[in-house]
C-alpha positions in Angstrom: -16.2 10.6 -13.4 -16.5 8.8 -16.7 -18.6 5.6 -17.3 -16.6 2.9 -19.0 -19.2 0.1 -19.0 -18.9 -0.3 -22.8 -15.3 -1.4 -22.3 -16.4 -4.2 -20.0 -19.1 -6.3 -21.6 -20.2 -9.5 -19.9 -18.0 -11.5 -22.3 -15.0 -9.7 -20.8 -15.9 -9.7 -17.1 -16.7 -13.4 -17.3 -13.2 -14.2 -18.5 -11.6 -12.2 -15.7 -9.5 -14.1 -13.2 -9.7 -13.9 -9.5 -6.3 -13.5 -7.9 -6.3 -17.2 -6.8 -7.3 -18.2 -10.4 -4.5 -16.1 -11.8 -1.9 -17.7 -9.6 -3.2 -21.1 -10.8 -2.8 -19.9 -14.4 0.8 -18.8 -13.6 1.6 -22.3 -12.2 0.0 -23.9 -15.2 2.0 -22.0 -17.9 5.2 -22.6 -16.0 4.6 -26.3 -15.8 3.9 -26.3 -19.5 7.1 -24.3 -20.2 5.2 -21.4 -21.8 3.8 -18.0 -20.9 0.6 -16.1 -21.5 -0.1 -14.1 -24.7 0.6 -14.9 -28.3 4.3 -14.3 -28.2 6.3 -17.2 -26.9 10.1 -17.5 -26.5 12.7 -19.0 -24.2 13.3 -15.6 -22.6 9.7 -15.0 -21.9 9.3 -18.5 -20.4 12.3 -17.8 -18.2 10.9 -14.5 -16.9 7.5 -16.2 -16.3 9.2 -18.7 -14.1 11.0 -16.0 -12.2 7.8 -14.0 -11.8 5.9 -17.0 -10.4 8.6 -17.4 -7.8 8.5 -13.7 -6.9 4.8 -13.6 -6.6 4.7 -16.7 -4.4 7.3 -15.0 -2.1 5.4 -11.8 -2.0 2.1 -13.7 -1.3 3.8 -14.9 1.9 5.9 -12.0 3.0 4.4 -8.7 1.8 3.4 -6.4 4.7 0.7 -3.8 4.0 1.3 -0.4 5.7 -1.0 0.9 8.3 -1.6 4.0 6.1 -2.8 1.9 3.1 -4.8 -0.4 5.2 -6.6 2.6 6.8 -7.4 4.1 3.4 -8.6 0.7 2.1 -10.8 0.2 5.1 -12.5 3.6 4.7 -13.9 2.6 1.2 -17.7 2.3 1.7 -19.0 1.4 -1.8 -18.6 -1.9 -3.6 -16.0 -1.7 -6.4 -13.9 -3.9 -8.6 -10.2 -3.3 -9.3 -9.5 -4.7 -12.8 -5.8 -5.3 -13.5 -4.4 -5.7 -17.0 -1.4 -8.0 -16.8 0.5 -10.9 -18.4 2.5 -13.7 -16.8 5.8 -12.6 -18.4 5.6 -9.0 -17.0 8.2 -8.3 -14.3 6.5 -5.2 -13.1 3.2 -7.1 -12.7 4.9 -9.8 -10.6 6.2 -7.1 -8.2 3.0 -5.1 -7.9 0.0 -7.2 -8.4 0.6 -9.3 -5.2 0.8 -6.1 -3.2 -2.5 -4.8 -4.5 -4.2 -8.2 -4.0 -2.9 -8.3 -0.4 -4.0 -4.7 0.3 -7.6 -5.2 -0.6 -8.1 -8.2 1.7 -9.0 -5.8 4.5 -12.1 -4.6 2.8 -14.7 -7.1 1.4 -16.3 -4.4 -0.7 -13.3 -4.5 -3.1 -12.8 -7.4 -5.5 -9.8 -7.9 -7.7 -10.2 -9.1 -11.3 -7.3 -9.8 -13.6 -7.5 -9.5 -17.4 -4.8 -10.6 -19.8 -3.6 -7.6 -21.8 -3.3 -9.3 -25.2 -6.8 -10.8 -24.9 -8.3 -7.3 -24.2 -6.8 -4.8 -26.6 -9.9 -2.6 -26.6 -9.4 -1.9 -22.9 -5.6 -1.7 -23.0 -5.6 0.8 -25.8 -7.7 3.2 -23.6 -5.0 3.0 -20.9 -1.7 3.2 -22.6 1.4 4.9 -21.1 3.4 7.1 -23.4 1.7 5.4 -26.3 2.7 1.9 -25.1 0.7 -1.0 -23.8 2.5 -1.0 -20.5 1.3 -3.3 -17.7 0.2 -3.8 -15.0 -2.6 -1.3 -15.3 -5.1 -1.0 -12.5 -8.6 0.4 -13.3 -11.0 0.8 -10.4 -14.7 1.0 -11.1 -17.9 1.1 -9.0 -20.9 -1.2 -9.6 -22.1 1.0 -12.5 -18.6 0.9 -14.1 -17.9 4.5 -13.3 -14.1 4.9 -13.3 -12.9 5.7 -9.8 -9.1 5.9 -10.4 -6.3 4.2 -12.3 -2.7 3.3 -11.3 0.2 1.8 -13.2 2.1 0.5 -14.8 4.9 0.8 -12.2 6.0 3.0 -9.3 7.6 6.3 -10.2 11.1 5.2 -9.1 11.0 2.1 -11.4 9.5 4.2 -14.2 12.5 6.6 -14.0 14.8 3.6 -14.5 12.9 2.7 -17.6 13.0 6.2 -19.0 16.7 6.4 -18.4 17.3 3.1 -20.1 15.3 4.2 -23.2 17.1 7.6 -23.2 20.5 6.0 -23.1 19.6 3.6 -25.9 18.2 6.3 -28.1 21.2 8.6 -27.5 23.8 6.0 -28.2 25.0 6.2 -24.6 25.9 3.2 -22.3 23.5 0.5 -23.5 22.5 -2.3 -21.3 21.1 -5.6 -22.5 17.5 -6.2 -21.6 18.6 -8.8 -19.0 20.9 -6.3 -17.4 18.2 -3.7 -17.3 15.7 -6.2 -15.8 18.2 -7.1 -13.2 18.6 -3.4 -12.2 14.8 -3.0 -11.9 14.6 -6.2 -9.8 17.3 -4.8 -7.4 15.2 -1.6 -7.2 12.1 -3.5 -6.3 14.0 -5.5 -3.6 15.4 -2.4 -2.0 12.0 -0.6 -2.2 10.2 -3.5 -0.4 6.8 -2.4 -2.1 6.9 0.9 -0.2 6.5 3.0 -3.4 3.4 1.3 -4.8 1.8 1.3 -1.4 2.5 5.1 -0.9 1.1 5.9 -4.4 -2.1 3.9 -3.8 -2.5 5.5 -0.4 -2.2 9.0 -1.9 -4.8 8.2 -4.6 -7.2 6.7 -2.1 -6.8 9.5 0.5 -7.5 12.0 -2.2 -10.7 10.2 -3.2 -11.8 10.1 0.5 -11.3 13.9 0.7 -13.5 14.4 -2.4 -16.3 12.2 -1.0 
């Protein structure tokens, strides 16, 4: 178990958002017709609006499985689950609300959200295939010992991304980014958050066995 306290100085933890605060941020940037992060564009504003709608829907309708609830409830030490994210990220919109809902059954767990582009020192320690892919969940105990990580997306959705990249590199059937995003959204709708919940359950159950 590695200690990562140096990645989370007080200046960083003080700027972290609770989930409620992050939802307020989402609402604010949508009202202002912008997104989070330094890159601004019409497309990113469009995806941010979609993401807010998806998160609001999941906040009301997501159902946490008995298996994940049981694993969450067996956690006996205080911990913080930091999530690197941005408002324009479609994978974050689909997965962060599920994680936030799951931890409600255990008051020992707090969720804190950090904007990726404001925290490159952290993000660069948790890249995926060399990229700053989000969302990225980093769970730590009170001494900032890393307990586990998850992200940036369930395996099924990640396979879609890899196939998209492979086709593009090989000169095969190439989708536009909007077409690819629509395919991923259809995958998430069909999956009904089952994959992220199963993956988190597997991680937590393994930790409980090690305890």
